[in-house]
C-alpha positions as CSV (number, residue, x, y, z in Angstrom):
1,X,-90.3,19.9,-19.2
2,X,-89.5,23.2,-21.2
3,X,-85.7,24.1,-22.2
4,X,-84.7,27.3,-20.8
5,X,-81.5,28.6,-22.3
6,X,-78.7,30.2,-20.1
7,X,-79.1,34.0,-19.9
8,X,-75.6,35.5,-19.9
9,X,-75.0,38.4,-17.4
10,X,-73.8,40.5,-20.2
11,X,-74.6,40.2,-23.8
12,X,-71.6,39.0,-25.7
13,X,-72.4,41.4,-28.4
14,X,-71.4,44.3,-25.8
15,X,-67.9,45.4,-24.4
16,X,-67.0,43.2,-21.5
17,X,-64.6,45.7,-20.1
18,X,-66.8,48.9,-19.7
19,X,-69.8,47.0,-19.4
20,X,-68.5,45.4,-16.2
21,X,-67.1,48.5,-14.9
22,X,-70.2,50.2,-15.4
23,X,-72.6,47.6,-14.1
24,X,-71.8,48.3,-10.5
25,X,-72.5,52.0,-10.9
26,X,-75.6,51.3,-12.8
27,X,-77.2,49.5,-9.9
28,X,-77.0,52.9,-8.2
29,X,-78.1,55.3,-11.1
30,X,-80.4,53.0,-12.9
31,X,-78.1,54.2,-15.8
32,X,-76.9,51.4,-18.0
33,X,-74.1,52.5,-20.3
34,X,-73.4,49.5,-22.9
35,X,-71.2,49.9,-25.9
36,X,-71.1,47.4,-28.7
37,X,-68.2,45.1,-29.0
38,X,-65.8,45.6,-31.7
39,X,-62.6,43.6,-31.1
40,X,-62.0,40.5,-29.4
41,X,-58.5,40.3,-27.4
42,X,-57.0,36.7,-27.8
43,X,-54.7,37.6,-24.8
44,X,-57.5,38.2,-22.3
45,X,-60.3,36.4,-24.0
46,X,-62.4,39.3,-23.8
47,X,-64.8,41.4,-26.2
48,X,-64.0,44.9,-26.3
49,X,-65.1,48.1,-27.7
50,X,-62.7,50.3,-29.6
51,X,-61.9,52.6,-26.7
52,X,-61.1,49.8,-24.3
53,X,-59.3,47.7,-26.7
54,X,-57.0,50.8,-27.5
55,X,-56.4,51.3,-24.1
56,X,-55.7,47.5,-23.3
57,X,-53.1,47.6,-26.4
58,X,-51.1,50.6,-25.2
59,X,-51.0,49.0,-21.6
60,X,-49.6,45.7,-23.2
61,X,-47.1,47.6,-25.6
62,X,-45.8,49.4,-22.6
63,X,-45.3,46.5,-20.4
64,X,-43.4,44.8,-23.4
65,X,-41.4,47.8,-23.9
66,X,-40.4,47.9,-20.0
67,X,-39.4,44.1,-20.3
68,X,-37.4,45.0,-23.5
69,X,-35.5,47.7,-21.6
70,X,-34.7,45.4,-18.6
71,X,-33.4,42.8,-20.9
72,X,-31.2,45.3,-22.3
73,X,-30.1,46.8,-18.9
74,X,-29.2,43.0,-17.9
75,X,-27.2,42.6,-21.3
76,X,-25.3,45.7,-20.5
77,X,-24.8,44.5,-17.0
78,X,-23.3,41.1,-18.0
79,X,-21.0,42.8,-20.7
80,X,-19.8,45.2,-18.1
81,X,-19.1,42.3,-15.5
82,X,-17.7,40.3,-18.0
83,X,-15.1,43.0,-18.8
84,X,-14.7,43.6,-14.9
85,X,-13.9,39.8,-14.5
86,X,-11.2,40.0,-17.4
87,X,-9.6,43.0,-15.8
88,X,-9.8,41.3,-12.5
89,X,-8.2,38.1,-13.9
90,X,-5.4,40.0,-15.2
91,X,-4.9,41.7,-12.0
92,X,-5.0,38.4,-10.3
93,X,-2.5,36.5,-12.7
94,X,-0.3,39.5,-12.2
95,X,-0.3,39.1,-8.6
96,X,0.4,35.4,-8.7
97,X,3.4,36.2,-11.0
98,X,4.6,38.7,-8.9
99,X,4.4,36.6,-5.7
100,X,6.4,33.9,-7.5
101,X,8.8,36.4,-8.8
102,X,9.5,37.4,-5.5
103,X,9.8,34.0,-4.2
104,X,12.3,33.2,-7.2
105,X,14.3,36.4,-6.2
106,X,14.7,35.2,-2.8
107,X,15.5,31.8,-3.9
108,X,18.2,33.4,-6.2
109,X,19.5,35.4,-3.0
110,X,19.5,32.2,-1.1
111,X,21.5,30.5,-3.7
112,X,23.9,33.4,-3.7
113,X,24.1,33.7,-0.1
114,X,24.9,29.9,-0.1
115,X,27.6,29.9,-2.7
116,X,29.1,32.9,-0.9
117,X,29.1,30.7,2.4
118,X,30.6,27.7,0.6
119,X,33.4,30.2,-0.9
120,X,34.2,31.8,2.3
121,X,34.7,28.3,3.9
122,X,37.2,27.4,1.2
123,X,38.5,30.7,1.3
124,X,39.4,30.5,4.9
125,X,40.7,27.2,4.5
126,X,43.1,28.5,1.7
127,X,44.0,31.2,4.1
128,X,44.8,28.7,6.9
129,X,46.7,26.5,4.5
130,X,48.7,29.7,3.3
131,X,49.5,30.7,6.8
132,X,50.6,27.1,7.7
133,X,52.9,27.3,4.5
134,X,54.4,30.6,5.7
135,X,55.3,28.7,8.9
136,X,56.7,25.7,7.2
137,X,59.1,27.3,4.8
138,X,61.7,28.6,7.2
139,X,61.6,25.2,8.8
140,X,62.2,23.7,5.7
141,X,65.2,26.2,5.1
142,X,66.5,25.3,8.4
143,X,66.2,21.7,8.2
144,X,67.9,21.4,4.9
145,X,71.2,22.6,6.4
146,X,74.1,20.4,5.7
147,X,75.6,19.0,9.1
148,X,78.8,16.9,9.3
149,X,79.2,14.1,12.0
150,X,81.8,16.3,13.8
151,X,79.5,19.3,13.9
152,X,76.6,17.7,15.7
153,X,76.3,19.4,19.3
154,X,74.0,19.0,22.0
155,X,72.2,22.0,20.7
156,X,71.8,20.3,17.4
157,X,69.9,17.3,19.2
158,X,67.6,19.9,20.9
159,X,66.9,21.6,17.6
160,X,66.0,18.1,16.0
161,X,63.7,17.3,18.9
162,X,62.1,20.8,18.4
163,X,61.6,20.4,14.6
164,X,60.2,16.9,15.4
165,X,57.4,18.6,17.7
166,X,57.0,21.1,14.9
167,X,56.4,18.8,12.3
168,X,54.1,16.7,14.7
169,X,52.1,20.0,15.3
170,X,52.0,20.9,11.6
171,X,50.9,17.4,10.4
172,X,48.0,17.4,13.0
173,X,46.9,20.9,12.0
174,X,47.1,19.5,8.2
175,X,45.0,16.5,9.1
176,X,41.9,18.6,9.5
177,X,42.0,19.3,5.8
178,X,42.3,15.5,4.9
179,X,38.5,14.9,4.8
180,X,36.4,17.7,3.9
181,X,32.7,17.3,3.4
182,X,29.7,19.2,2.5
183,X,25.8,18.3,3.3
184,X,22.9,20.5,1.9
185,X,19.4,19.4,2.3
186,X,16.5,21.5,1.1
187,X,12.9,21.2,0.0
188,X,11.4,22.8,-3.1
189,X,8.9,25.3,-3.0
190,X,6.5,24.1,0.0
191,X,3.4,23.1,-1.8
192,X,1.8,22.4,1.4
193,X,2.4,25.9,2.7
194,X,1.1,28.0,-0.3
195,X,-2.2,29.5,0.7
196,X,-3.8,30.3,-2.6
197,X,-7.8,31.3,-2.8
198,X,-9.5,32.7,-5.7
199,X,-13.4,33.3,-5.9
200,X,-14.8,34.9,-8.8
201,X,-18.3,33.9,-8.0
202,X,-20.6,33.9,-5.0
203,X,-21.0,30.5,-2.8
204,X,-24.6,30.5,-3.8
205,X,-23.8,29.8,-7.3
206,X,-20.7,27.5,-7.0
207,X,-19.0,25.7,-4.0
208,X,-15.5,27.4,-3.3
209,X,-12.5,25.4,-3.4
210,X,-8.8,26.3,-2.2
211,X,-6.0,25.8,-4.4
212,X,-4.0,22.3,-3.8
213,X,-0.9,21.3,-5.7
214,X,-1.5,18.3,-8.1
215,X,1.9,16.6,-7.0
216,X,4.0,16.8,-4.0
217,X,7.2,19.0,-3.5
218,X,10.9,17.4,-3.4
219,X,13.6,17.3,-0.7
220,X,16.9,17.2,-2.4
221,X,19.9,16.1,-0.5
222,X,23.5,16.3,-1.9
223,X,26.5,15.0,0.1
224,X,30.1,15.7,-1.1
225,X,32.9,14.0,0.5
226,X,36.5,13.6,-0.3
227,X,38.6,10.5,1.0
228,X,41.7,8.6,0.2
229,X,41.0,5.3,2.0
230,X,44.5,3.6,1.5
231,X,47.7,3.7,-0.5
232,X,46.2,1.4,-3.2
233,X,43.3,3.6,-3.9
234,X,43.7,7.0,-5.7
235,X,42.0,10.0,-4.1
236,X,38.2,10.3,-4.7
237,X,35.4,12.7,-4.3
238,X,32.2,11.0,-3.7
239,X,28.9,13.2,-4.5
240,X,25.6,11.7,-3.6
241,X,22.6,13.4,-4.5
242,X,19.1,12.0,-3.5
243,X,15.7,13.5,-4.4
244,X,12.4,12.5,-2.2
245,X,8.9,13.3,-2.8
246,X,7.4,15.0,0.2
247,X,3.8,14.2,1.2
248,X,1.6,17.2,0.7
249,X,0.8,16.6,4.5
250,X,3.9,16.2,5.8
251,X,4.3,16.3,9.6
252,X,6.1,19.8,10.5
253,X,7.1,21.0,13.8
254,X,5.8,17.8,15.7
255,X,2.2,18.8,15.0
256,X,-0.2,15.8,14.9
257,X,-1.6,14.9,11.4
258,X,-4.6,12.7,10.6
259,X,-3.6,10.0,7.9
260,X,-5.8,9.9,4.7
261,X,-8.3,7.3,4.4
262,X,-7.7,4.7,1.8
263,X,-10.2,2.3,0.4
264,X,-8.7,-1.0,0.5
265,X,-11.6,-2.8,-1.2
266,X,-10.2,-1.4,-4.6
267,X,-7.0,-3.0,-6.0
268,X,-5.4,-0.1,-7.9
269,X,-1.7,-0.2,-8.3
270,X,-0.2,3.0,-8.8
271,X,3.3,1.7,-9.3
272,X,2.4,0.0,-12.6
273,X,4.1,-3.1,-11.6
274,X,3.1,-5.3,-14.6
275,X,6.4,-4.6,-16.6
276,X,6.2,-5.9,-20.2
277,X,8.2,-8.9,-21.3
278,X,10.5,-7.2,-23.5
279,X,12.0,-5.1,-20.5
280,X,13.6,-8.3,-19.5
281,X,15.6,-8.9,-22.6
282,X,18.8,-7.9,-20.7
283,X,18.3,-10.4,-17.9
284,X,17.7,-13.5,-19.7
285,X,20.3,-15.3,-17.5
286,X,17.9,-15.4,-14.7
287,X,16.3,-18.9,-14.2
288,X,13.5,-20.2,-12.7
289,X,11.5,-17.5,-12.3
290,X,8.2,-17.3,-10.6
291,X,5.7,-15.0,-12.1
292,X,2.7,-15.3,-9.4
293,X,-0.1,-12.7,-9.9
294,X,0.4,-9.4,-7.9
295,X,-2.0,-9.9,-5.1
296,X,-3.4,-7.3,-2.5
297,X,-2.6,-8.8,0.9
298,X,-5.6,-9.6,3.3
299,X,-3.6,-10.8,6.0
300,X,-1.8,-7.7,6.7
301,X,-2.8,-3.9,6.8
302,X,-1.6,-0.7,7.6
303,X,-2.7,0.3,11.1
304,X,-1.3,3.6,12.1
305,X,1.4,6.1,12.6
306,X,4.2,6.5,14.8
307,X,5.7,10.2,15.3
308,X,9.2,10.1,16.3
309,X,11.5,12.9,17.7
310,X,14.1,12.8,14.7
311,X,14.0,11.8,11.1
312,X,14.5,7.9,10.8
313,X,16.7,6.6,8.0
314,X,17.9,3.2,9.2
315,X,15.9,1.2,11.8
316,X,16.2,-2.2,13.8
317,X,14.2,-3.8,16.4
318,X,14.9,-6.3,19.2
319,X,11.3,-7.2,19.4
320,X,10.6,-4.7,22.6
321,X,13.0,-1.7,21.6
322,X,13.8,0.2,18.5
323,X,16.8,1.6,17.5
324,X,17.2,4.1,14.6
325,X,19.6,6.3,12.9
326,X,19.0,9.8,11.9
327,X,21.3,11.1,9.2
328,X,19.9,14.9,9.4
329,X,20.9,15.0,13.4
330,X,23.8,12.5,13.2
331,X,22.4,10.6,16.3
332,X,21.2,7.0,17.2
333,X,18.0,6.7,19.0
334,X,16.3,4.2,20.7
335,X,12.5,4.0,21.3
336,X,11.8,2.9,24.6
337,X,7.7,3.0,24.6
338,X,5.5,3.7,22.0
339,X,2.7,5.8,23.4
340,X,-0.9,5.8,21.9
341,X,-2.6,9.2,21.4
342,X,-6.3,10.2,21.2
343,X,-5.6,11.3,17.6
344,X,-7.5,9.4,14.7
345,X,-6.2,6.3,12.7
346,X,-4.0,5.1,15.6
347,X,-1.4,7.8,15.8
348,X,1.4,7.2,18.5
349,X,4.2,9.0,19.9
350,X,7.7,7.8,21.5
351,X,9.7,7.9,24.5
352,X,13.3,7.9,23.4
353,X,16.9,8.0,24.6
354,X,19.3,9.3,22.0
355,X,23.4,9.6,21.6
356,X,25.6,11.5,19.0
357,X,26.9,9.3,16.4
358,X,30.3,10.4,15.8
359,X,31.2,8.0,12.8
360,X,30.6,8.1,9.0
361,X,26.7,7.8,8.0
362,X,25.0,4.4,8.8
363,X,24.6,2.4,5.7
364,X,22.7,-0.5,7.6
365,X,21.5,-1.3,11.0
366,X,20.3,-4.8,12.2
367,X,19.8,-6.7,15.4
368,X,22.0,-9.7,16.1
369,X,20.1,-12.2,18.2
370,X,23.1,-14.2,18.9
371,X,25.0,-11.3,20.7
372,X,21.7,-9.4,22.0
373,X,23.3,-6.1,20.5
374,X,22.4,-3.9,17.4
375,X,25.0,-3.9,14.8
376,X,25.7,-0.7,12.4
377,X,27.6,-0.6,9.3
378,X,29.4,2.1,7.6
379,X,31.8,2.8,4.8
380,X,34.7,2.5,7.4
381,X,33.7,-0.2,9.5
382,X,31.3,-2.1,11.7
383,X,30.0,-1.1,15.1
384,X,27.7,-2.8,17.8
385,X,25.4,-0.8,19.9
386,X,24.2,-2.0,23.2
387,X,21.2,-0.2,24.8
388,X,21.4,0.3,28.6
389,X,19.1,2.1,31.0
390,X,19.6,5.6,29.7
391,X,22.6,5.4,27.4
392,X,23.7,3.4,24.0
393,X,27.2,2.0,24.1
394,X,28.9,2.0,20.9
395,X,32.1,0.1,20.1
396,X,34.1,-0.5,17.0
397,X,34.4,-4.1,15.8
398,X,35.9,-4.0,12.2
399,X,37.7,-1.3,10.6
400,X,37.9,-1.3,6.7
401,X,37.1,0.9,3.8
402,X,34.3,-0.1,1.6
403,X,32.0,1.7,-1.0
404,X,29.2,-0.4,-0.1
405,X,28.4,-2.7,3.1
406,X,25.2,-4.3,4.1
407,X,24.5,-6.6,7.3
408,X,22.1,-9.6,8.0
409,X,22.3,-12.0,11.0
410,X,21.0,-15.2,12.5
411,X,21.2,-16.9,16.0
412,X,24.6,-18.3,15.0
413,X,26.3,-15.7,12.7
414,X,26.6,-12.3,11.4
415,X,26.8,-11.8,7.5
416,X,28.4,-9.0,6.0
417,X,28.2,-8.1,2.3
418,X,30.8,-5.5,1.3
419,X,32.0,-4.1,-2.1
420,X,35.4,-2.1,-2.9
421,X,36.5,-1.1,-6.5
422,X,38.2,-4.3,-6.7
423,X,36.2,-6.9,-5.0
424,X,32.6,-8.0,-3.8
425,X,32.6,-10.4,-0.9
426,X,30.0,-12.0,1.5
427,X,31.6,-12.9,4.7
428,X,30.5,-14.4,8.0
429,X,31.5,-13.6,11.5
430,X,30.9,-14.8,15.0
431,X,28.3,-12.9,16.7
432,X,30.3,-11.8,19.7
433,X,34.0,-11.8,18.6
434,X,33.7,-11.1,15.0
435,X,36.0,-13.7,14.0
436,X,35.7,-14.3,10.3
437,X,35.1,-18.0,9.4
438,X,33.8,-17.9,6.0
439,X,34.4,-16.1,2.7
440,X,32.6,-15.8,-0.5
441,X,34.2,-14.2,-3.4
442,X,31.2,-12.9,-5.2
443,X,33.2,-12.1,-8.3
444,X,33.0,-15.8,-9.0
445,X,29.2,-16.2,-8.9
446,X,27.9,-14.0,-12.1
447,X,24.4,-13.5,-10.6
448,X,25.9,-11.6,-8.0
449,X,27.5,-8.9,-10.4
450,X,24.1,-7.2,-10.8
451,X,23.6,-4.2,-8.6
452,X,22.7,-5.5,-5.3
453,X,21.0,-3.1,-2.8
454,X,20.0,-5.3,0.4
455,X,19.9,-8.9,1.7
456,X,18.9,-10.7,4.7
457,X,19.6,-14.5,5.7
458,X,16.9,-16.9,6.9
459,X,17.9,-20.5,8.0
460,X,19.8,-21.8,5.0
461,X,18.2,-19.2,2.6
462,X,19.8,-16.0,1.3
463,X,17.4,-13.4,0.0
464,X,19.0,-10.7,-1.9
465,X,17.4,-7.6,-3.7
466,X,18.9,-6.9,-7.1
467,X,18.2,-3.8,-9.1
468,X,18.0,-4.4,-12.9
469,X,20.4,-2.9,-15.2
470,X,19.1,0.1,-17.2
471,X,17.0,-1.2,-20.1
472,X,18.0,0.1,-23.6
473,X,14.5,1.2,-24.6
474,X,14.3,4.9,-23.6
475,X,10.7,5.0,-23.9
476,X,10.5,2.5,-20.8
477,X,13.4,3.9,-18.8
478,X,12.2,2.6,-15.4
479,X,14.0,1.3,-12.4
480,X,12.9,-2.5,-11.7
481,X,14.1,-5.0,-9.1
482,X,13.8,-8.7,-8.0
483,X,14.4,-11.0,-5.2
484,X,16.6,-13.9,-5.7
485,X,16.8,-16.9,-3.3
486,X,19.9,-18.7,-2.9
487,X,21.3,-21.7,-0.8
488,X,23.3,-19.9,1.9
489,X,25.8,-23.0,1.9
490,X,27.0,-22.7,-1.8
491,X,25.0,-19.8,-3.2
492,X,23.2,-21.7,-5.9
493,X,20.1,-20.0,-7.1
494,X,16.7,-21.6,-5.7
495,X,14.2,-19.1,-7.3
496,X,14.0,-15.4,-8.5
497,X,10.8,-13.2,-8.1
498,X,10.3,-10.2,-10.0
499,X,8.8,-7.2,-8.0
500,X,8.3,-4.5,-10.6
501,X,9.2,-1.0,-10.2
502,X,11.6,0.6,-7.4
503,X,13.0,3.7,-6.3
504,X,15.9,5.0,-3.9
505,X,16.5,2.9,-0.9
506,X,14.7,-0.3,-1.0
507,X,15.0,-3.0,1.8
508,X,14.3,-6.6,2.4
509,X,14.0,-8.2,6.1
510,X,12.8,-11.4,7.4
511,X,10.5,-12.5,10.1
512,X,11.0,-15.5,12.4
513,X,8.4,-17.6,10.4
514,X,10.5,-17.1,7.1
515,X,8.5,-14.3,5.3
516,X,10.4,-11.6,3.3
517,X,9.0,-8.0,3.6
518,X,10.4,-5.6,1.1
519,X,10.3,-2.0,0.3
520,X,10.3,-0.7,-2.9
521,X,10.9,3.0,-2.1
522,X,7.5,3.8,-3.1
523,X,4.1,3.2,-1.4
524,X,4.0,-0.7,-1.5
525,X,5.4,-3.2,0.8
526,X,5.8,-6.6,-0.5
527,X,5.6,-9.7,1.2
528,X,7.2,-13.0,-0.2
529,X,7.6,-16.4,1.3
530,X,10.1,-19.0,0.6
531,X,8.3,-20.6,-2.1
532,X,8.1,-17.4,-4.2
533,X,4.5,-16.4,-3.5
534,X,4.1,-12.8,-3.3
535,X,1.5,-10.2,-2.1
536,X,1.5,-6.6,-1.1
537,X,0.1,-3.9,1.3
538,X,-0.4,-0.3,0.3
539,X,1.3,2.2,2.2
540,X,0.0,5.7,3.1
541,X,3.6,7.2,2.5
542,X,6.9,6.0,0.9
543,X,8.5,3.0,2.5
544,X,12.5,2.6,2.4
545,X,13.8,1.2,5.6
546,X,11.9,-1.5,7.6
547,X,12.3,-3.7,10.6
548,X,10.1,-6.8,11.9
549,X,9.2,-5.2,15.5
550,X,7.3,-8.2,16.7
551,X,5.8,-11.2,15.3
552,X,2.8,-9.2,14.1
553,X,4.3,-5.8,13.3
554,X,6.4,-4.4,10.6
555,X,7.6,-0.8,11.0
556,X,8.4,1.1,7.8
557,X,10.4,4.5,7.7
558,X,11.3,6.8,4.8
559,X,13.6,9.6,6.3
560,X,11.0,11.6,7.9
561,X,9.5,11.7,11.5
562,X,6.8,9.2,10.7
563,X,6.9,5.5,11.0
564,X,4.3,3.6,9.3
565,X,3.0,0.3,11.2
566,X,1.7,-2.7,9.3
567,X,0.2,-5.5,11.2
568,X,-0.9,-9.0,10.9
569,X,-4.6,-9.2,11.3
570,X,-5.5,-13.0,10.4
571,X,-4.1,-16.2,8.6
572,X,-5.4,-17.3,5.3
C-alpha cells in the first residue's frame, strides 16, 4: 500500500489569516488571493503576512493599553476610597466621642443635681434646727428664773407643767434628727443598652457584627448611717459601699430573658481557685486542712431561673414557701407558688404576697423548724415572721445593738452569732420563747478571731465561713476564704476546707442530709460534705445568698430579680 501524505488545506508557506478570509470568497470568484507568510505569531500560533501581522499587533497593543488604563482607574478608585474611609473614620470617632461627651456631661449634671439635693436636705434640716433653737431660747431663759419656796404658787405649777409638755414636744421633734441616713444606688453606663453599629464594608464581603462590651457594668450601692447605740459606745457614722457586676443580659422591667447556654462538658474554672501555697503563709495556724481536688459536680446542675417581683437580697425556705427580703423596696415577700412559663431553659415566675419591712436592713434570714417560723436578724434585734394566708406577721423577739449578726437553726435551738466593738459571742436560744441557754465567748477561741462571714449548724457540727486576712504580697491581693467545721459542743476544730477566691456576700447553708452549700459571691456554688470532700456547680450569674428549698433544689440569689435553681439529678 502506497503512502499518501496529508495535503493541508492551506500551504504553511502562505498567510493563514488573509488566505482563510479570502478562501470563502474565492469559491465564488474563482479568484485565489494568497500572500506569503512572513511572521509567525506565538500568541495565536498562526503564520501571517506583513499586513496581517501589523494589524494583529496593533490590536493586541490596543487591548493591552485598555487594560492598563482600567488598572490605573482601579488604583485611583482604591486611593479615593481609602481616603474616603479615613475621613469617614475620623467622623465616626468624632461622633462616638461626641455621644460619650454628651453622656459624661449628662452624668456630671446628674452628679450636681444629686449633690444639690443632698445639700438642700441638710439645709432644710439646719433651718428646722435653727427654728427649734429660736423656740427653745426663751423657754430656757424662762426656766432659769430663780424661785423661792415661798414664791411658788398655783400659777407656777401650771407653768411648770406647760414647760414639761414643751420640752417633751421639742424632744420628740429633735428625735427625728437622731438617726439620719442616706442611700444611693446607681449603675454605671448601661453596656447592655448601648446600640453601636459600624459597617465600613458590605455584607457580601464580611458579616456584620454589632458592638458588645467586653465586660459588664457595675451597680454601686452606698449607705451612710449615723448611730449612737448606747451610752458606752461613741457616736458612729457607718458607710457601706458595695460594687456589683451586672449581667450583660440583665433582666429589666419584668421582661423574660433566655439564659445563655453553657457547655458543662468542659471544666474551665474562671475563678482561678488554685491558690499558690505561699498565699497561706499568714494562716499557718489552721490545722488538719483537707486539700481535695476541685471537682465539677455531676450530681447537681443548674436547671432554670425564677423571676421574682422584687430584688432578692436574703432568702429562706420552709420547704414549700420561700420568704425573701428586698433591701431596695424595703419589703418582705413570700413566694407562695412558682409558675413555669413557656420560655426556654426552665424560666418560671412567682405568685407572691408582701409587706413593708419597717426595721433596719435584714442581715440574715433563716427558717426555724422548731418553731415553724422564719427568723430575721438586723443590727438592732431579732424578729420572727409568720406567713399567714395573705399576710406576714412580724414580731420582735430580741432587742440589741450589734455590728454583725448571723443566724442558724436546728430542730432544738436557734443559734445567733453576734459581734460588737467589744465582744464576739455565739448564743443558743430556745425556738419559741427565745430564752438564752448557752453562751460561747468567741474571744476565747483564737480560730474565731478571723473574719467570719456566715455559719450554719447541722447535728453537732458547726460550719463557719472565714475570710482570710489580706496577703502581704501585693501582686496577689485576692480575697480567699475557707470553711471550718467544729464540734458544736466545745468548738474544737474538726477540719478546714479551702475554697479559693470569694467576693462580697458569701453564705453557707446545710441540707437535711448534712451537705453544706456555699456561695462565693461569684459564679460558683460549692458543695462540701462533713468529711471535707468538695465539688462545685457553675452558675449562670453571681451567687450570694441561698437556701435549700426542698431535698432536691437549691435556690441562689444575688440581689437581682432572678433566682437560680440548682437541682440534684442523680447519686454517685
